[in-house]
C-alpha positions as CSV (number, residue, x, y, z in Angstrom):
1,M,-5.0,-12.6,55.5
2,M,-6.0,-11.1,58.9
3,Q,-4.2,-12.2,62.0
4,I,-6.0,-11.2,65.2
5,T,-5.2,-11.1,68.9
6,R,-8.0,-10.8,71.4
7,Q,-7.9,-9.5,75.0
8,A,-11.4,-9.5,76.5
9,G,-13.3,-7.4,74.0
10,T,-10.3,-5.6,72.6
11,L,-8.7,-6.7,69.3
12,S,-5.4,-6.0,67.6
13,G,-3.7,-7.5,64.5
14,T,-2.4,-7.1,61.0
15,L,-4.0,-7.4,57.5
16,D,-1.9,-8.7,54.5
17,Q,-3.2,-8.7,51.0
18,T,-1.6,-9.7,47.7
19,S,-3.2,-9.2,44.3
20,L,-2.3,-8.5,40.6
21,D,-1.4,-5.0,40.0
22,S,-4.4,-3.4,38.1
23,A,-2.0,-1.1,36.2
24,D,0.4,-3.9,35.3
25,P,-1.0,-7.5,35.7
26,T,2.5,-8.9,35.1
27,T,3.5,-7.8,38.7
28,T,1.9,-8.2,42.1
29,K,0.9,-5.6,44.6
30,S,1.1,-6.3,48.4
31,T,-0.5,-4.4,51.3
32,H,0.4,-4.7,55.0
33,A,-1.7,-2.7,57.6
34,A,-2.0,-2.9,61.4
35,F,-5.4,-2.4,63.0
36,T,-7.1,-2.3,66.3
37,G,-10.7,-3.1,67.2
38,T,-13.5,-4.2,69.5
39,M,-15.7,-7.3,69.8
40,D,-19.1,-7.5,71.3
41,G,-20.5,-11.0,70.9
42,E,-20.3,-11.8,67.2
43,A,-20.0,-8.2,66.2
44,I,-16.7,-6.7,65.5
45,T,-15.3,-3.2,64.5
46,L,-11.8,-2.8,63.1
47,S,-10.0,0.5,62.9
48,F,-6.9,1.2,60.7
49,P,-4.9,4.1,62.1
50,Q,-2.9,4.6,59.0
51,G,-5.9,3.9,56.7
52,L,-6.4,1.2,54.2
53,G,-6.9,3.0,50.9
54,F,-9.9,5.2,51.7
55,V,-11.1,2.7,54.4
56,T,-10.4,3.6,58.1
57,N,-13.1,1.5,59.7
58,L,-14.6,-1.9,59.0
59,S,-17.5,-3.6,60.7
60,G,-18.7,-7.2,60.5
61,T,-19.4,-10.4,62.3
62,V,-17.1,-13.3,63.5
63,S,-17.7,-17.0,64.3
64,A,-15.5,-19.9,65.1
65,S,-14.8,-20.7,61.5
66,E,-15.2,-17.5,59.5
67,M,-15.3,-13.7,59.5
68,T,-17.5,-11.5,57.4
69,L,-16.6,-7.8,56.9
70,Q,-18.7,-5.1,55.2
71,V,-16.2,-3.5,52.8
72,P,-17.1,0.0,51.2
73,Q,-17.0,0.0,47.4
74,D,-15.9,2.7,45.0
75,D,-19.6,3.6,44.3
76,G,-20.4,4.2,48.0
77,S,-22.1,0.8,48.6
78,T,-20.8,-2.0,50.8
79,A,-20.1,-5.6,49.9
80,P,-19.5,-8.5,52.3
81,L,-16.0,-10.1,52.4
82,T,-15.9,-13.5,54.1
83,L,-12.6,-14.9,55.4
84,E,-12.2,-18.5,56.5
85,T,-10.0,-19.9,59.2
86,A,-6.8,-21.1,57.7
87,S,-3.1,-21.3,58.1
88,T,-0.3,-19.0,57.1
89,D,0.9,-21.7,54.7
90,T,-2.5,-21.6,53.0
91,Y,-2.1,-17.9,52.5
92,N,1.3,-18.3,51.2
93,R,0.2,-20.9,48.6
94,K,-2.5,-18.5,47.4
95,V,0.1,-15.7,47.1
96,A,2.2,-18.1,45.1
97,T,-0.8,-18.7,42.8
98,V,-1.2,-15.0,42.3
99,Q,2.5,-14.7,41.6
100,A,2.2,-17.6,39.1
101,K,-0.6,-15.7,37.3
102,A,1.6,-12.6,37.1
103,D,4.5,-14.6,35.7
104,A,2.1,-16.2,33.2
105,N,0.9,-12.7,32.2
106,L,4.5,-11.6,31.8
107,A,5.4,-14.7,29.7
108,D,2.4,-14.0,27.4
109,R,3.4,-10.4,27.1
110,Q,7.0,-11.3,26.3
111,A,5.8,-14.0,23.8
112,A,3.5,-11.4,22.1
113,A,6.3,-8.9,22.0
114,A,8.7,-11.5,20.5
115,S,6.1,-12.5,17.9
116,A,5.5,-8.8,17.0
117,A,9.3,-8.2,16.9
118,A,9.8,-11.3,14.7
119,A,7.0,-10.1,12.3
120,A,8.5,-6.6,12.3
121,S,12.0,-8.0,11.6
122,L,10.6,-10.1,8.7
123,Q,8.8,-7.2,7.2
124,E,11.9,-5.1,7.5
125,S,14.0,-7.8,5.9
126,R,11.6,-8.0,3.0
127,Q,11.6,-4.2,2.6
128,Q,15.5,-4.2,2.6
129,I,15.6,-6.9,-0.1
130,A,13.0,-5.0,-2.2
131,K,14.9,-1.8,-1.7
132,A,18.2,-3.6,-2.7
133,A,16.4,-5.0,-5.8
134,E,15.2,-1.5,-6.8
135,A,18.7,-0.1,-6.5
136,V,19.9,-2.8,-9.0
137,A,17.0,-1.9,-11.3
138,Q,18.0,1.8,-11.3
139,D,21.7,1.0,-11.7
140,A,20.9,-1.3,-14.7
141,A,18.7,1.4,-16.2
142,A,21.6,4.0,-15.9
143,V,24.0,1.5,-17.5
144,R,21.7,0.7,-20.3
145,D,21.2,4.4,-21.0
146,G,25.0,5.0,-21.1
147,L,25.4,2.1,-23.5
148,A,22.6,3.5,-25.7
149,R,24.3,6.8,-26.0
150,P,27.8,6.1,-27.2
151,P,30.2,9.0,-27.3
152,S,30.5,11.2,-30.5
153,F,33.8,11.3,-32.2
154,S,32.9,14.4,-34.4
155,D,35.2,16.6,-32.4
156,F,38.1,14.2,-32.9
157,E,37.3,14.2,-36.7
158,R,37.0,17.9,-36.8
159,D,40.4,18.4,-35.1
160,L,42.1,15.7,-37.0
161,T,40.8,17.3,-40.3
162,A,42.3,20.6,-39.2
163,A,45.5,19.1,-38.4
164,K,45.7,17.5,-41.9
165,Q,44.8,20.8,-43.5
166,N,47.4,22.7,-41.4
167,L,50.1,20.0,-42.4
168,A,49.1,20.5,-45.9
169,S,49.5,24.2,-45.6
170,A,52.9,23.7,-44.0
171,K,54.0,21.6,-47.0
172,T,52.6,24.2,-49.3
173,N,54.5,27.0,-47.6
174,A,57.7,25.0,-47.5
175,A,57.4,24.2,-51.2
176,K,56.7,27.9,-51.9
177,A,59.9,28.7,-50.1
178,D,61.8,26.4,-52.3
179,R,60.5,28.2,-55.3
180,E,61.2,31.7,-54.1
181,Q,64.0,33.6,-55.8
182,D,64.3,36.1,-53.0
183,E,65.8,34.6,-49.8
184,W,63.9,37.0,-47.6
185,S,60.6,35.8,-49.1
186,A,61.7,32.2,-48.9
187,C,62.5,32.7,-45.2
188,S,59.1,34.3,-44.7
189,D,57.4,31.3,-46.3
190,A,59.5,29.0,-44.0
191,Y,58.2,30.9,-41.0
192,S,54.7,30.5,-42.4
193,A,55.4,26.7,-42.5
194,E,56.5,26.9,-38.9
195,S,53.3,28.7,-38.0
196,D,51.3,25.9,-39.7
197,A,53.2,23.4,-37.6
198,Y,52.2,25.2,-34.5
199,S,48.6,25.0,-35.7
200,V,49.0,21.3,-36.0
201,E,50.3,21.2,-32.5
202,S,47.3,23.2,-31.4
203,D,45.1,20.7,-33.2
204,S,47.0,17.9,-31.3
205,Y,46.1,19.7,-27.9
206,S,42.5,19.8,-29.0
207,I,42.5,16.1,-29.6
208,D,44.0,15.5,-26.2
209,S,41.2,17.6,-24.8
210,D,38.7,15.5,-26.8
211,M,40.3,12.4,-25.3
212,N,40.0,13.8,-21.8
213,S,36.3,14.3,-22.3
214,L,36.0,10.8,-23.8
215,T,37.9,9.4,-20.8
216,S,35.5,11.2,-18.4
217,D,32.5,9.8,-20.2
218,I,34.0,6.3,-20.2
219,Q,34.8,6.6,-16.5
220,A,31.2,7.7,-15.7
221,L,29.9,4.6,-17.4
222,K,32.4,2.4,-15.7
223,D,31.5,4.0,-12.3
224,A,27.8,3.2,-13.1
225,A,28.8,-0.4,-13.9
226,T,30.7,-0.7,-10.6
227,Q,27.8,0.6,-8.7
228,L,25.6,-1.9,-10.4
229,G,27.9,-4.8,-9.6
230,R,28.1,-3.5,-5.9
231,D,24.4,-3.3,-5.5
232,L,23.8,-6.7,-7.1
233,S,26.1,-8.1,-4.5
234,A,24.3,-6.3,-1.8
235,F,21.0,-7.6,-3.1
236,Q,22.3,-11.2,-3.2
237,Q,23.6,-10.9,0.4
238,A,20.2,-9.6,1.6
239,A,18.2,-12.2,-0.3
240,A,20.5,-15.0,1.1
241,A,19.3,-14.0,4.6
242,L,15.7,-14.7,3.7
243,P,15.7,-17.5,1.1
244,G,12.0,-18.0,1.1
245,Y,11.2,-14.5,-0.2
246,T,11.7,-13.2,-3.7
247,P,10.7,-9.6,-4.4
248,P,8.6,-8.9,-7.6
249,N,11.5,-6.8,-9.0
250,A,14.2,-9.4,-8.3
251,P,17.2,-8.8,-10.7
252,D,18.4,-11.3,-13.2
253,A,22.1,-11.9,-12.3
254,D,22.8,-13.2,-15.8
255,Q,21.4,-10.1,-17.4
256,V,23.4,-7.8,-15.1
257,K,26.6,-9.7,-15.8
258,D,25.9,-9.3,-19.6
259,L,25.5,-5.5,-19.0
260,L,28.8,-5.4,-17.2
261,N,30.5,-7.3,-20.0
262,Q,29.1,-4.9,-22.6
263,V,30.4,-1.9,-20.6
264,S,33.9,-3.5,-20.5
265,V,33.8,-4.3,-24.3
266,K,32.4,-1.0,-25.5
267,T,34.4,1.3,-23.2
268,G,37.5,-0.5,-24.3
269,A,36.6,0.0,-28.0
270,W,35.8,3.7,-27.4
271,K,39.1,4.3,-25.6
272,K,40.9,2.5,-28.4
273,K,39.3,4.6,-31.0
274,G,40.1,7.9,-29.2
275,T,43.7,6.7,-28.8
276,S,44.0,6.1,-32.6
277,Y,43.1,9.8,-33.2
278,Q,45.9,10.8,-30.8
279,D,48.3,8.5,-32.5
280,E,47.4,9.8,-36.0
281,V,47.6,13.5,-35.0
282,A,51.0,12.8,-33.3
283,K,52.3,11.5,-36.6
284,L,50.9,14.6,-38.4
285,L,52.6,16.8,-35.8
286,T,56.0,15.0,-36.2
287,E,55.7,15.5,-40.0
288,A,54.7,19.2,-39.7
289,R,57.6,19.9,-37.4
290,A,60.0,18.2,-39.7
291,V,58.8,20.2,-42.7
292,A,59.0,23.4,-40.8
293,A,62.4,22.6,-39.5
294,Q,63.8,21.8,-42.9
295,A,62.3,25.0,-44.4
296,Q,63.9,27.0,-41.6
297,K,67.2,25.3,-42.2
298,D,67.2,25.7,-45.9
299,H,65.9,29.3,-46.1
300,C,66.5,31.3,-42.8
């Protein structure tokens, strides 16, 4: 929009321009510039003291209904720009049209961004579900491996056998003390029986150590089962947020529950068996101590 005041052949006025920003078509860019000029018949020349981009002077023609200006282009040529007589309201309506286009561009950009964000969110959710399913699969494999490798009770057997042998030796030495004619020899045999009782006690400590190792193995399997249960719950929670998606490696909840039940049953059996060795060696130790104490009492 150009608004011009004429006094004789002298012109003055302002130029206002509103357009989409070429760098960001979701916003508008406005220009306001003052000018002076001259008019000779239909020929006009306009000068912009502060410049208008790289334009400082424009020339053209004017009639009662329109004005045509020769506007320099970026490539050095000129192109005619024709302006028609109109009201400020007309210009304002055209500005509103430009602003509406900028708003539409912004809405399109926001819609595209929202669509992209929704797609990214969906993909992320699927990846999280698949990752949670993979965690369950790895946990289940670890639990199955633990169940497939039950603890060995060979150390328990070895230490219990040693305890039985040492108890037998204590009994032998106590009996030998009873047969001795010499009291000093009888007392020496009684001390040997006491030493055998200490050996049974040492065997008892060894079985306690075996039990500690067994308890550690049991706890490791229980921890793996706990992690399996925790990750199954995490998978189910993630999957519930996206009910229309099932990953290829989705876990079978019933199979997982069966594994957890197997862990409970088998670790309970393993602990019970280990405890039975402790109970048995405790009885052997009580007997060995009693044999040694009686021998000491009778012969020392």
